[in-house]
C-alpha positions as CSV (number, residue, x, y, z in Angstrom):
1,M,0.0,0.0,-0.1
2,K,1.4,3.5,-0.8
3,R,-0.1,7.1,-0.6
4,I,-0.3,9.2,-3.6
5,Q,-0.6,13.0,-3.8
6,L,-2.6,14.7,-6.6
7,I,-2.4,18.3,-7.6
8,I,-5.6,19.0,-9.2
9,A,-6.9,21.9,-11.2
10,Y,-10.6,22.3,-12.0
11,D,-13.4,24.6,-13.2
12,G,-15.8,24.6,-10.5
13,T,-18.7,26.0,-12.5
14,N,-20.7,22.8,-12.8
15,Y,-20.0,21.4,-9.3
16,C,-21.4,21.7,-5.8
17,G,-17.9,22.3,-4.5
18,W,-15.4,19.9,-3.4
19,Q,-16.9,17.7,-0.6
20,T,-19.3,14.9,-1.5
21,Q,-22.9,15.9,-0.7
22,P,-26.2,14.2,-1.5
23,N,-27.7,17.2,-3.5
24,G,-25.4,17.5,-6.3
25,I,-22.1,16.3,-8.1
26,T,-18.7,17.4,-6.6
27,I,-15.0,17.3,-7.3
28,E,-14.5,14.8,-4.7
29,E,-17.2,12.5,-5.9
30,V,-15.8,12.5,-9.5
31,L,-12.3,11.8,-8.4
32,N,-13.4,8.7,-6.3
33,R,-15.4,7.3,-9.1
34,C,-12.6,7.8,-11.7
35,L,-10.0,6.6,-9.6
36,S,-11.9,3.5,-8.5
37,E,-12.7,2.6,-12.0
38,L,-9.0,3.2,-13.2
39,L,-7.4,1.2,-10.3
40,K,-10.2,-1.3,-9.7
41,E,-10.1,-0.5,-6.0
42,N,-12.4,1.3,-3.7
43,I,-10.7,4.7,-3.5
44,Q,-11.4,7.7,-1.2
45,V,-9.5,10.8,-1.7
46,I,-8.6,13.1,1.2
47,G,-8.7,16.8,0.0
48,A,-6.7,19.6,1.5
49,S,-9.3,22.4,0.8
50,R,-12.8,22.0,0.6
51,T,-13.8,24.6,-1.9
52,D,-17.3,26.0,-2.2
53,S,-19.8,25.5,-5.0
54,G,-18.6,27.4,-8.0
55,V,-14.9,28.0,-6.8
56,H,-12.3,27.1,-9.2
57,A,-8.7,25.6,-8.4
58,M,-5.3,25.7,-10.3
59,G,-3.6,23.7,-7.6
60,N,-5.7,22.0,-5.0
61,V,-4.3,18.8,-3.3
62,A,-5.5,15.4,-2.4
63,V,-4.2,12.0,-1.4
64,F,-5.4,8.6,-1.5
65,D,-4.0,4.9,-0.7
66,T,-3.5,2.4,-3.3
67,E,-2.0,-1.1,-4.3
68,T,-1.5,-0.1,-7.8
69,R,1.7,-0.9,-9.7
70,I,1.3,2.0,-12.0
71,P,4.1,4.2,-11.3
72,P,3.0,7.2,-9.0
73,Q,4.2,10.1,-11.8
74,K,2.3,8.2,-14.5
75,L,-1.1,8.3,-12.6
76,A,-1.7,11.7,-13.5
77,F,-1.6,10.9,-17.0
78,A,-3.8,7.8,-16.8
79,L,-6.3,9.5,-14.6
80,N,-6.8,12.3,-16.8
81,Q,-8.1,9.9,-19.5
82,Y,-11.1,9.1,-17.3
83,L,-11.8,12.6,-15.9
84,P,-14.1,15.1,-17.6
85,E,-12.5,18.1,-19.3
86,D,-13.0,20.5,-16.6
87,I,-11.1,18.5,-14.0
88,R,-7.4,17.9,-14.8
89,I,-4.5,16.3,-12.6
90,Q,-1.3,18.4,-12.9
91,A,1.1,16.2,-11.2
92,S,1.0,12.8,-9.1
93,F,3.8,11.5,-6.8
94,E,4.1,9.3,-3.8
95,V,4.4,10.8,-0.4
96,A,4.9,9.3,3.2
97,P,2.0,6.9,4.6
98,D,1.1,9.3,7.2
99,F,1.0,12.4,5.0
100,H,-2.5,14.2,5.6
101,P,-3.2,17.4,3.5
102,R,-5.1,19.2,6.2
103,R,-2.8,18.3,9.1
104,R,0.4,19.8,7.8
105,N,1.6,23.2,8.0
106,C,1.3,25.1,4.8
107,I,0.6,28.3,2.8
108,K,-2.5,28.6,0.7
109,T,-2.9,31.3,-1.8
110,Y,-6.3,32.2,-3.3
111,E,-6.8,34.7,-6.2
112,Y,-10.2,36.6,-6.5
113,R,-10.7,38.3,-10.0
114,I,-13.0,41.3,-10.5
115,L,-13.9,42.6,-14.0
116,N,-14.2,46.4,-13.5
117,R,-15.6,48.0,-16.7
118,T,-18.9,49.4,-18.0
119,F,-20.2,46.2,-19.6
120,L,-19.9,42.6,-19.1
121,L,-17.4,40.5,-21.3
122,P,-19.3,37.2,-21.7
123,C,-16.0,35.3,-21.8
124,E,-15.2,36.5,-18.3
125,R,-18.7,35.9,-16.6
126,L,-17.7,32.6,-15.1
127,Y,-14.2,33.5,-14.0
128,A,-14.4,37.0,-12.7
129,Y,-17.1,39.1,-10.7
130,F,-18.3,41.9,-12.7
131,V,-18.6,45.4,-11.3
132,Y,-19.4,48.4,-13.5
133,L,-18.9,51.2,-11.0
134,R,-15.3,52.2,-10.8
135,L,-13.4,50.7,-7.8
136,D,-10.8,52.8,-5.8
137,I,-7.7,50.5,-5.9
138,E,-5.6,52.6,-3.6
139,A,-8.3,52.7,-0.8
140,M,-8.6,48.8,-1.3
141,Q,-4.9,48.4,-0.9
142,K,-4.7,50.5,2.3
143,A,-7.7,48.5,3.7
144,A,-6.1,45.1,2.9
145,S,-2.9,46.2,4.8
146,F,-4.8,46.1,8.1
147,L,-5.5,42.3,7.7
148,V,-1.9,41.2,7.2
149,G,-0.5,39.2,10.4
150,E,-2.0,37.0,13.0
151,H,-5.5,38.1,14.0
152,D,-8.9,36.9,15.2
153,F,-10.8,36.6,11.9
154,Q,-14.1,36.1,13.4
155,S,-15.7,39.0,11.6
156,F,-14.7,37.4,8.4
157,C,-16.3,33.9,9.0
158,S,-19.7,32.5,8.2
159,S,-21.6,31.2,11.1
160,R,-21.5,27.6,9.6
161,S,-17.8,27.2,10.3
162,Q,-16.5,24.3,12.5
163,A,-13.3,25.7,13.2
164,E,-11.6,25.1,16.6
165,D,-10.6,28.7,16.8
166,T,-10.8,31.9,14.5
167,Y,-7.3,32.9,14.5
168,R,-5.4,32.9,11.2
169,T,-2.3,34.4,9.9
170,I,-2.3,36.2,6.5
171,Y,1.2,36.6,5.1
172,K,0.4,38.6,2.0
173,L,-2.8,40.4,0.6
174,T,-2.5,42.3,-2.5
175,V,-4.9,44.3,-4.6
176,E,-3.6,45.0,-8.3
177,K,-5.3,46.2,-11.4
178,T,-4.2,45.1,-15.0
179,G,-6.3,46.6,-17.7
180,E,-9.8,46.0,-16.6
181,I,-9.1,43.0,-14.2
182,I,-8.5,43.6,-10.6
183,S,-6.9,40.8,-8.8
184,I,-6.9,40.3,-5.1
185,K,-4.4,37.6,-3.9
186,I,-4.2,36.3,-0.4
187,S,-1.8,34.0,1.2
188,G,-2.0,32.4,4.8
189,N,-1.7,29.5,6.7
190,G,-5.4,28.7,6.6
191,F,-8.8,30.2,6.1
192,L,-12.2,30.1,7.7
193,Y,-15.3,29.2,6.2
194,N,-16.0,31.7,3.5
195,M,-13.3,33.9,4.9
196,V,-11.6,35.0,1.5
197,R,-15.0,35.8,-0.1
198,I,-16.2,38.1,2.9
199,I,-12.8,39.7,2.9
200,V,-13.4,40.4,-0.8
201,G,-16.8,41.6,-0.2
202,T,-15.6,44.1,2.4
203,L,-12.8,45.5,0.2
204,L,-15.5,46.1,-2.4
205,K,-17.3,48.2,0.0
206,V,-14.0,50.2,0.6
207,G,-13.5,50.4,-3.2
208,L,-17.0,51.9,-3.6
209,H,-16.2,54.5,-0.8
210,V,-19.1,52.8,1.4
211,Y,-16.4,52.4,4.0
212,P,-13.2,54.3,4.5
213,P,-9.9,52.0,4.4
214,E,-9.6,52.5,8.4
215,H,-12.9,50.9,8.8
216,M,-11.4,47.6,8.0
217,Q,-9.5,47.5,11.3
218,E,-12.5,48.4,13.1
219,I,-14.4,45.5,11.5
220,L,-11.4,43.1,12.5
221,F,-11.5,44.2,16.1
222,A,-15.3,43.9,16.4
223,K,-15.1,40.1,15.9
224,D,-18.6,40.1,14.6
225,R,-19.7,38.8,11.3
226,N,-22.4,41.5,11.1
227,A,-19.7,44.1,11.2
228,A,-18.1,43.1,7.7
229,G,-19.3,43.3,4.2
230,P,-21.2,40.8,2.2
231,K,-19.7,37.7,0.8
232,A,-18.5,38.1,-2.7
233,P,-19.8,35.6,-5.4
234,A,-18.0,32.2,-5.7
235,H,-17.1,32.2,-9.4
236,G,-14.4,35.0,-9.1
237,L,-12.4,33.0,-6.7
238,S,-9.8,30.2,-7.3
239,L,-7.3,28.4,-5.1
240,Q,-4.0,29.0,-6.7
241,E,-1.5,26.7,-4.9
242,I,-0.7,25.0,-1.6
243,I,2.9,25.1,-0.5
244,Y,3.8,22.5,2.2
245,E,6.2,23.4,5.1
246,E,9.2,21.0,4.6
247,A,10.7,21.9,8.1
248,L,9.7,23.8,11.0
249,V,10.9,27.4,11.0
250,D,13.1,28.2,14.3
251,Q,10.9,30.8,15.5
252,I,7.4,32.7,14.8
253,R,7.2,36.1,16.0
254,V,3.7,37.7,16.5
255,E,2.8,41.3,17.3
256,N,-0.8,42.4,17.0
257,E,-3.5,44.1,18.6
258,E,-3.7,41.5,21.6
259,G,0.0,41.2,22.3
260,K,3.4,40.4,21.4
261,Y,5.0,36.7,21.6
262,I,7.5,34.3,20.1
263,V,7.0,30.7,19.6
264,W,10.4,28.8,19.4
265,Q,10.5,25.5,17.5
266,K,13.9,24.7,17.0
267,E,14.1,21.9,19.6
268,I,10.8,20.1,18.6
269,P,12.4,17.7,16.0
270,Q,15.1,16.4,18.3
271,N,13.8,17.0,22.0
272,K,10.1,17.3,21.3
273,I,10.0,20.8,23.1
274,A,8.5,24.0,22.1
275,Y,8.8,27.2,23.9
276,L,6.3,30.2,24.0
277,E,7.8,33.5,25.1
278,V,5.3,36.1,25.8
279,E,6.2,39.8,26.2
280,N,2.7,41.1,26.8
281,Y,-0.8,39.8,26.1
282,K,-4.5,40.6,27.0
283,K,-5.0,38.7,30.3
284,E,-8.7,37.5,29.2
285,L,-7.4,36.0,25.9
286,F,-4.1,34.4,27.4
287,P,-5.8,30.9,27.8
288,Q,-6.7,31.0,24.2
289,L,-3.2,31.8,23.2
290,L,-1.9,28.8,25.4
291,E,-4.6,26.4,23.8
292,R,-4.0,27.2,20.1
293,T,-0.1,27.2,20.6
294,A,-0.3,23.9,22.6
295,R,-2.5,22.5,19.7
296,Q,-0.1,23.4,17.1
297,A,2.8,22.3,19.0
298,M,1.4,18.9,19.5
299,R,0.5,18.7,15.8
300,D,4.1,19.4,15.0
301,K,5.1,16.6,17.2
302,A,6.1,18.3,20.4
303,D,5.6,16.5,23.8
304,Y,6.0,19.6,26.0
305,L,5.4,23.3,25.6
306,Y,7.2,25.6,28.1
307,V,5.9,29.1,28.5
308,N,7.6,32.3,29.8
309,A,5.2,35.0,30.4
310,P,4.7,38.0,32.8
311,N,3.7,37.1,36.3
312,T,0.3,39.1,35.7
313,L,-0.6,36.2,33.3
314,I,0.7,33.2,35.4
315,K,-1.5,31.2,37.8
316,E,-0.7,27.9,39.5
317,N,-2.9,26.1,37.0
318,I,-4.6,27.2,33.8
319,Q,-7.3,25.3,32.0
320,A,-6.8,25.9,28.4
321,G,-9.5,24.0,26.3
322,E,-8.3,20.3,26.4
323,Y,-4.8,21.2,28.1
324,V,-3.8,21.9,31.5
325,F,-0.8,24.2,32.3
326,Q,0.9,24.0,35.7
327,K,3.4,26.4,37.1
328,S,6.9,25.2,37.8
329,G,9.7,26.9,39.8
330,K,12.5,25.4,37.5
331,I,14.9,27.6,35.6
332,T,15.7,26.5,32.2
333,Q,18.7,28.0,30.1
334,R,18.6,27.6,26.3
335,G,21.6,29.6,25.1
336,S,21.0,33.3,25.6
337,Y,17.2,32.7,26.2
338,Q,16.2,32.0,29.9
339,L,12.8,30.9,31.2
340,A,12.7,32.5,34.6
341,S,9.3,30.7,35.3
342,K,7.5,28.3,33.2
343,L,4.1,26.6,32.6
344,C,4.6,22.9,31.7
345,L,2.0,21.5,29.2
346,E,0.3,18.2,30.0
347,K,-2.7,16.7,28.3
348,D,-5.8,16.7,30.6
349,K,-6.2,13.1,31.7
350,K,-9.8,13.6,32.7
């Protein structure tokens, strides 16, 4: 048995999104059927991004397990003979048996295209959202800058989201115009349900001068879906690529409206230990920071998370979701970085 990864491009116009459902045909359903027919096995793919109905993709990712003798790189060519013309495999290769496309650190990049002209071009009607009123690109660019970094994106998340938390990191968000096409590109470590489309819908309000650019920050801080703009239509959106992290970065530095901290990851691979150094943070949100940092550390194969934080934040025991943090009087020295006090992470046994 081996695990194969697929890079998939598709026109989402005729599909009810990625995930198999009873009320319409989906990308996942077609892949399962065609792979099962090709390989004479019962194949069930695992997708990286569950795109909505009408959303397109240039580089979605899926994996499946198979006993086939077909060389992994040749599977793309063979499978494309079975797929409809609006779905095409761009690459296929073998990955580790435990590789899971939704449980690995990655950077996802989406693009939203807007056709900004007086009249609709029929050839663009399925791949760009038509807006006939002139959009202020500079205002949209300024508004977009407020969303870069780690934030609580609850205001930009549909109520149907089942996410464990609403914090995400946006690495890059650009608004550019070429001719009559406005391209909004957004790269991040993950996105909430409808997050990109709600961000675009809010940027459109800015571009139409309904909101000033600075209002984007107020919407972000509100943590309320009703504060943001409407959800932009699906057909202008495409998933461009998913790049998986090959190795953990040594450190992650975060400074936002809630505080400032560093996550040290260098010792995870060898010693299974992660460190969280907090310079300052909102006291009422500190347990949430501990919980999501612990969850990510455990996913990255750490067994312990040590925390250095101001005494105003530290208590004897802190319950942070499924984790229990206990205060320790030990002093740990790691190079020039000293933990004067630390909270030791242990799974809640209850």
